[in-house]
C-alpha positions as CSV (number, residue, x, y, z in Angstrom):
1,M,-25.4,-0.2,2.2
2,A,-23.5,2.0,4.6
3,V,-23.3,0.7,8.2
4,G,-24.1,3.4,10.7
5,L,-22.6,6.1,8.6
6,H,-23.7,9.5,9.8
7,D,-25.0,12.4,7.7
8,F,-22.4,14.7,6.2
9,P,-21.5,17.3,8.9
10,N,-22.0,21.0,8.7
11,I,-18.5,22.2,8.1
12,P,-17.8,25.9,8.7
13,E,-15.4,28.0,6.7
14,I,-11.7,27.1,7.1
15,K,-9.9,30.4,6.6
16,G,-7.6,30.2,3.6
17,V,-9.5,27.3,1.8
18,R,-11.9,27.6,-1.1
19,I,-13.5,24.7,-3.0
20,G,-14.7,24.5,-6.6
21,V,-16.6,21.5,-8.0
22,A,-17.5,20.8,-11.7
23,E,-19.0,18.1,-13.9
24,A,-16.3,16.9,-16.4
25,G,-18.2,13.8,-17.6
26,I,-15.1,11.7,-17.1
27,K,-17.0,8.4,-16.6
28,K,-20.7,9.4,-16.4
29,P,-22.5,12.5,-17.5
30,N,-24.2,14.9,-15.0
31,K,-21.9,13.8,-12.2
32,K,-19.7,16.0,-10.0
33,D,-16.3,14.5,-10.8
34,L,-13.8,17.3,-10.7
35,V,-12.8,19.1,-7.5
36,V,-10.4,22.0,-6.9
37,F,-9.1,23.1,-3.5
38,E,-7.6,26.6,-3.5
39,L,-5.2,27.3,-0.7
40,C,-4.0,30.6,0.6
41,E,-0.4,31.8,0.2
42,G,1.8,30.6,3.0
43,A,-0.2,27.5,3.9
44,S,1.8,24.5,5.2
45,V,1.0,21.5,3.0
46,T,2.2,17.9,3.4
47,G,1.1,14.5,2.4
48,V,1.6,10.7,2.6
49,F,1.1,8.4,-0.4
50,T,0.6,4.8,-1.4
51,Q,3.5,2.4,-1.0
52,N,2.3,0.4,-4.0
53,A,5.2,0.3,-6.4
54,F,2.8,0.6,-9.3
55,C,1.7,4.0,-8.1
56,A,-0.4,6.3,-10.3
57,A,1.0,9.2,-12.4
58,P,-0.6,11.9,-10.1
59,V,1.0,10.3,-7.1
60,R,4.4,10.6,-8.7
61,I,3.8,14.2,-9.6
62,C,2.5,15.1,-6.2
63,Q,5.6,13.6,-4.6
64,K,7.7,15.7,-6.9
65,H,5.8,18.9,-6.6
66,L,5.6,18.9,-2.8
67,G,8.5,20.9,-1.4
68,K,9.5,22.3,-4.8
69,S,7.1,25.2,-4.6
70,A,4.4,26.5,-2.2
71,S,1.3,24.3,-2.9
72,R,-1.7,26.4,-3.9
73,Y,-4.2,24.1,-5.6
74,L,-5.3,20.5,-5.3
75,L,-6.8,19.1,-8.5
76,I,-8.9,16.0,-8.1
77,N,-10.7,13.9,-10.7
78,T,-12.8,10.7,-10.2
79,G,-13.8,8.1,-12.8
80,N,-10.2,7.4,-13.9
81,A,-7.2,6.5,-11.8
82,N,-4.5,7.5,-14.4
83,A,-2.6,4.4,-13.1
84,G,-0.8,1.9,-15.4
85,T,-0.8,4.6,-18.1
86,G,3.0,5.0,-18.5
87,Q,4.5,8.2,-19.9
88,L,1.2,9.3,-21.4
89,G,-0.3,9.3,-18.0
90,L,2.4,11.6,-16.6
91,D,2.1,13.9,-19.6
92,D,-1.7,14.1,-19.3
93,A,-1.5,14.9,-15.6
94,L,1.1,17.5,-16.1
95,R,-0.9,19.0,-18.9
96,A,-4.0,19.4,-16.7
97,C,-1.7,20.9,-14.0
98,Q,-0.3,23.4,-16.4
99,V,-3.8,24.5,-17.6
100,L,-4.9,25.1,-14.0
101,A,-1.6,26.9,-13.2
102,D,-2.0,29.2,-16.2
103,Q,-5.6,30.0,-15.3
104,A,-4.8,30.6,-11.7
105,D,-1.6,32.5,-12.5
106,T,0.7,30.3,-10.4
107,A,3.5,27.9,-11.0
108,I,2.9,24.3,-12.2
109,E,4.8,23.0,-9.2
110,S,2.1,24.6,-6.9
111,I,-0.5,22.2,-8.4
112,L,-1.0,18.8,-6.7
113,P,-3.0,16.4,-8.9
114,F,-5.1,13.4,-7.7
115,S,-7.0,10.8,-9.6
116,T,-9.3,7.9,-8.6
117,G,-11.2,5.3,-10.6
118,V,-10.5,2.7,-13.2
119,I,-6.9,1.6,-13.5
120,G,-5.2,1.2,-16.9
121,E,-7.3,3.5,-19.0
122,P,-5.9,6.7,-20.5
123,L,-6.9,9.9,-18.6
124,P,-9.6,11.9,-20.5
125,V,-7.5,15.0,-20.0
126,D,-9.4,17.1,-22.5
127,K,-12.6,16.7,-20.4
128,I,-10.7,17.7,-17.3
129,I,-9.2,20.7,-19.0
130,S,-12.6,21.8,-20.3
131,A,-14.1,21.7,-16.8
132,I,-11.3,23.5,-15.0
133,P,-12.8,27.0,-15.7
134,S,-16.2,25.9,-14.2
135,A,-14.5,24.6,-11.1
136,L,-12.6,27.9,-10.6
137,N,-15.8,29.9,-11.2
138,N,-17.4,27.7,-8.5
139,L,-14.8,28.4,-5.8
140,S,-16.5,28.9,-2.4
141,A,-15.6,28.5,1.2
142,D,-18.7,26.4,1.9
143,N,-18.6,23.8,-0.9
144,W,-17.6,21.0,1.5
145,Y,-20.6,18.7,0.8
146,S,-20.1,19.1,-3.0
147,A,-16.5,18.2,-2.6
148,G,-17.4,15.1,-0.6
149,V,-19.7,14.1,-3.4
150,G,-17.2,15.1,-6.1
151,I,-14.5,12.7,-5.0
152,M,-16.8,9.6,-4.7
153,T,-16.4,6.5,-6.9
154,T,-18.3,3.4,-5.6
155,D,-19.0,5.3,-2.3
156,T,-22.7,5.4,-1.5
157,L,-22.4,8.6,0.6
158,P,-20.0,11.5,1.0
159,K,-17.7,11.4,4.0
160,G,-16.7,14.4,6.1
161,S,-15.6,15.3,9.6
162,V,-15.0,18.4,11.6
163,R,-13.8,19.4,15.0
164,T,-13.3,22.8,16.7
165,F,-11.3,23.3,19.9
166,D,-10.4,26.3,22.0
167,F,-6.9,27.0,23.3
168,A,-5.7,30.2,25.1
169,G,-8.6,32.2,24.0
170,K,-8.5,31.3,20.3
171,Q,-10.7,28.8,18.4
172,Y,-9.3,26.4,15.9
173,T,-11.1,24.3,13.3
174,I,-10.1,21.0,11.6
175,A,-12.1,19.6,8.8
176,G,-11.7,17.0,6.1
177,V,-13.3,14.8,3.4
178,S,-12.3,11.3,2.3
179,K,-13.4,8.8,-0.3
180,G,-13.1,5.0,-0.5
181,A,-15.2,1.9,-0.4
182,G,-13.2,-0.8,-2.2
183,M,-9.6,-1.6,-2.9
184,I,-9.0,-0.6,0.7
185,R,-5.9,-1.6,2.6
186,P,-4.0,1.6,3.0
187,N,-0.3,1.2,3.5
188,M,0.4,4.9,4.3
189,A,-2.8,6.9,4.2
190,T,-6.3,6.7,2.9
191,M,-7.6,6.2,-0.6
192,L,-8.1,9.9,-1.0
193,G,-8.2,12.1,2.1
194,Y,-7.9,15.9,2.6
195,V,-7.8,17.5,6.0
196,F,-7.5,21.2,6.6
197,S,-7.0,23.5,9.6
198,D,-6.6,27.2,10.1
199,I,-3.8,26.6,12.6
200,A,-0.3,28.0,12.0
201,M,2.2,25.1,12.0
202,S,5.5,24.4,10.3
203,V,5.6,21.9,7.5
204,D,8.0,19.6,9.3
205,V,5.8,19.4,12.4
206,L,2.6,18.9,10.3
207,Q,4.3,16.1,8.4
208,S,5.5,14.3,11.6
209,I,2.0,14.6,13.1
210,L,0.3,13.4,9.9
211,K,2.5,10.3,9.8
212,E,1.9,9.5,13.4
213,V,-1.9,9.9,13.2
214,V,-2.2,8.0,9.9
215,N,-0.9,5.0,11.8
216,K,-3.8,5.3,14.2
217,S,-6.4,5.8,11.6
218,F,-6.1,5.2,7.9
219,N,-3.3,2.6,8.3
220,R,-5.5,0.6,10.5
221,I,-8.5,0.0,8.2
222,T,-9.1,-2.6,5.6
223,V,-12.0,-3.8,3.4
224,D,-10.4,-6.2,1.0
225,S,-6.6,-6.1,1.7
226,D,-5.9,-4.4,-1.7
227,T,-3.6,-1.4,-1.4
228,S,-4.6,1.1,-4.1
229,T,-2.2,2.6,-6.7
230,N,-3.6,6.0,-5.9
231,D,-3.8,6.3,-2.1
232,S,-3.0,9.9,-1.0
233,C,-3.6,11.9,2.1
234,I,-3.0,15.6,2.3
235,A,-2.9,17.8,5.4
236,V,-3.0,21.6,5.2
237,A,-2.5,24.2,7.9
238,T,-3.4,27.6,6.5
239,G,-2.0,29.6,9.4
240,L,-4.9,32.1,9.6
241,A,-6.1,31.3,13.1
242,G,-3.8,33.9,14.6
243,N,-1.5,31.7,16.7
244,D,2.3,31.8,16.6
245,E,3.5,29.1,14.3
246,I,3.9,25.8,16.0
247,T,7.5,24.5,15.6
248,S,7.4,21.5,17.9
249,A,4.9,18.7,18.3
250,N,5.5,18.9,22.1
251,E,4.0,22.4,22.4
252,P,0.7,22.3,24.4
253,L,-1.2,23.8,21.5
254,A,0.3,21.1,19.2
255,Q,-0.9,18.4,21.7
256,A,-4.4,19.8,21.7
257,F,-4.3,19.9,17.9
258,I,-3.2,16.2,17.7
259,Q,-6.1,15.1,19.8
260,A,-8.7,16.8,17.6
261,F,-6.8,15.9,14.4
262,T,-6.8,12.2,15.4
263,E,-10.6,12.3,16.0
264,V,-11.1,13.8,12.5
265,M,-8.8,11.3,10.8
266,Q,-10.3,8.3,12.6
267,E,-13.8,9.4,11.8
268,L,-12.9,9.7,8.1
269,A,-11.2,6.3,8.2
270,H,-14.1,4.6,9.9
271,A,-16.5,6.2,7.4
272,I,-14.6,4.4,4.6
273,V,-15.0,1.1,6.4
274,R,-18.7,1.8,7.2
275,D,-19.3,2.4,3.5
276,G,-17.2,-0.6,2.4
277,E,-18.5,-2.2,-0.8
278,G,-21.4,-4.4,0.1
279,A,-20.7,-4.1,3.8
280,T,-23.3,-5.1,6.3
281,K,-21.1,-5.1,9.4
282,F,-18.6,-2.6,10.9
283,V,-16.0,-4.7,12.6
284,T,-13.5,-3.7,15.3
285,V,-10.6,-6.2,15.6
286,E,-8.7,-5.6,18.8
287,V,-5.7,-7.8,19.7
288,S,-4.2,-7.4,23.2
289,G,-1.7,-9.3,25.3
290,A,0.9,-9.4,22.6
291,A,4.7,-9.4,23.4
292,I,5.2,-6.5,20.9
293,E,2.9,-4.2,19.0
294,Q,3.9,-5.6,15.7
295,D,2.5,-9.0,16.7
296,A,-0.8,-7.5,17.7
297,T,-1.0,-5.6,14.4
298,K,-0.1,-8.7,12.4
299,V,-2.8,-10.8,14.1
300,A,-5.5,-8.1,13.8
301,F,-4.9,-7.6,10.1
302,E,-4.8,-11.4,9.4
303,I,-8.2,-11.7,11.1
304,A,-9.6,-8.7,9.2
305,H,-8.3,-10.0,5.9
306,S,-9.5,-13.6,6.2
307,P,-12.3,-14.4,3.7
308,L,-13.5,-17.2,5.9
309,V,-13.9,-14.9,8.9
310,K,-15.4,-12.1,6.8
311,T,-18.0,-14.4,5.2
312,A,-18.9,-15.8,8.7
313,L,-19.4,-12.3,9.8
314,F,-21.8,-11.7,6.9
315,A,-23.8,-14.8,7.9
316,S,-23.8,-13.8,11.6
317,D,-22.3,-17.3,12.2
318,P,-20.2,-17.6,15.4
319,N,-17.7,-19.9,13.6
320,W,-15.0,-19.1,16.2
321,G,-12.7,-21.8,15.0
322,R,-11.9,-19.7,11.9
323,I,-10.6,-16.9,14.1
324,L,-8.4,-19.1,16.2
325,A,-7.0,-20.7,13.0
326,V,-6.0,-17.3,11.8
327,V,-4.3,-16.5,15.0
328,G,-2.4,-19.7,14.7
329,R,-1.1,-19.0,11.2
330,A,-0.4,-15.4,11.7
331,G,3.3,-16.1,12.3
332,V,3.6,-14.8,15.9
333,E,6.9,-16.1,17.3
334,G,6.6,-17.9,20.6
335,L,2.7,-18.0,20.5
336,D,1.3,-19.9,23.4
337,V,-2.0,-21.2,22.0
338,D,-3.1,-22.3,25.5
339,A,-3.1,-18.7,26.6
340,V,-5.3,-17.3,23.9
341,Q,-8.8,-16.0,24.7
342,L,-11.5,-14.8,22.3
343,H,-14.5,-12.5,23.0
344,I,-17.1,-11.3,20.5
345,N,-19.2,-8.4,21.5
346,G,-18.4,-9.1,25.2
347,V,-19.3,-12.8,25.0
348,E,-16.4,-15.1,26.0
349,I,-16.0,-17.6,23.1
350,A,-12.6,-19.2,23.8
351,R,-10.6,-19.5,27.0
352,N,-7.1,-20.9,27.3
353,G,-7.1,-21.8,23.6
354,G,-10.3,-23.8,23.7
355,L,-14.1,-23.4,23.9
356,S,-15.1,-21.4,27.0
357,P,-17.2,-23.5,29.5
358,D,-19.6,-20.5,29.7
359,Y,-20.2,-20.5,25.9
360,S,-23.4,-21.5,24.2
361,E,-24.3,-21.3,20.5
362,E,-27.3,-19.1,21.4
363,L,-24.9,-16.6,23.0
364,G,-22.6,-16.7,20.0
365,Q,-25.3,-16.1,17.5
366,A,-26.6,-13.2,19.6
367,A,-23.1,-11.7,19.7
368,M,-22.7,-11.9,15.9
369,A,-26.2,-10.5,15.0
370,P,-25.6,-6.7,15.4
371,E,-24.2,-4.4,12.7
372,E,-21.4,-3.4,15.0
373,I,-19.0,-6.3,15.9
374,H,-16.1,-6.1,18.4
375,I,-13.7,-9.0,18.1
376,L,-11.2,-9.1,21.0
377,V,-8.3,-11.6,21.0
378,D,-6.0,-11.7,24.0
379,L,-2.7,-13.5,23.2
380,G,-1.9,-13.7,26.9
381,V,1.8,-13.2,26.6
382,G,2.5,-9.4,27.1
383,N,1.0,-5.9,27.3
384,A,1.1,-4.7,23.7
385,S,-2.0,-4.2,21.7
386,D,-3.4,-2.8,18.5
387,T,-6.8,-2.3,16.7
388,V,-7.9,-2.6,13.1
389,W,-11.3,-1.8,11.6
390,T,-12.8,-3.8,8.8
391,T,-16.1,-5.2,7.2
392,D,-17.7,-8.4,6.4
393,F,-17.8,-9.9,2.8
394,S,-21.3,-10.0,1.2
395,H,-22.7,-11.2,-2.1
396,E,-22.9,-7.5,-3.0
397,Y,-19.1,-7.0,-2.7
398,V,-18.6,-9.6,-5.5
399,T,-21.4,-8.0,-7.6
400,I,-20.0,-4.5,-7.3
401,N,-16.5,-5.5,-8.3
402,A,-17.6,-7.9,-11.0
403,D,-19.5,-5.1,-12.6
404,Y,-17.1,-2.3,-11.8
405,R,-16.1,-1.4,-15.4
406,T,-19.7,-1.7,-16.7
């Protein structure tokens, strides 16, 4: 079940973006599983992709197409990842791109393909091709909810976010959708994420902002430590808000954009964790007092990835020794275990590397009971910090992934 996941927001029109959704029957009949985003001419489009060396065919094609031609269409299918499919997978993805390009009267390089679903199975490209006309006929500026549904796999709810902000008499809108619930440990971006704004911004600036904000959002979430073969995150600036094009991230308007953009990206990232497969807890792991940020990041992810910690979280068991054990094996150079402190939901569990004299089992159990858990580890050696968001591990997670292909 989703943990504290809000209803899909009411997303207004983003000038220069239209969305079409269709049922291709890729894995299941009568399911929205094909989404097309149409972008206006002149839009700035950039992306970040999985660092998994076994990346999917659509990822390889996207990386090749970006920058070769002005991107005009995003073509997304669920139900099949088109990963581990060799040359056939590349040929199939390109074939689908060519059909969309022909029907939209544009160059094949202007099509960016994306796939998500089962790895290692051939892409049912004929089903996708057959559904492309329906998606194009369905193009609309207000199909955001349908797009959120259309990119889901094991997600239980569609995920969207929107922010508007005013600057110098003009209003700007940022909106996006994402999907993901399992195989979640992004190492660049999200599973699939698409964020759009009407602001005018150069591709270079948009790319630099995307990389920066990804490290504060999608690169700080994990459900099961598995980096997908298909992770992709695309940012689009249509340029139709009427501002002069932003050419530096230091411009005041750019700074206002970054703040709102970060809020959207973090909300989309948190939604993936809240909808993690079998999740019953939304867990914030904050590590402070590190000598360098890399140490804080390392410890936070080690805690978030530990099956022993995650199962204790599911049981609401304040088995705090498991957390300290993780801190000790995280490989932090010069770690002073006598300086480590641990708090869970504001309750001091450990002080100076051992049990706090103020701790009781009743306090610990009360701290672990809520759906929202905040684990704070202070290493006590510096001023650097970092935060990661994760889930617990439940019986349902095993069931979902044991039965995934059936």
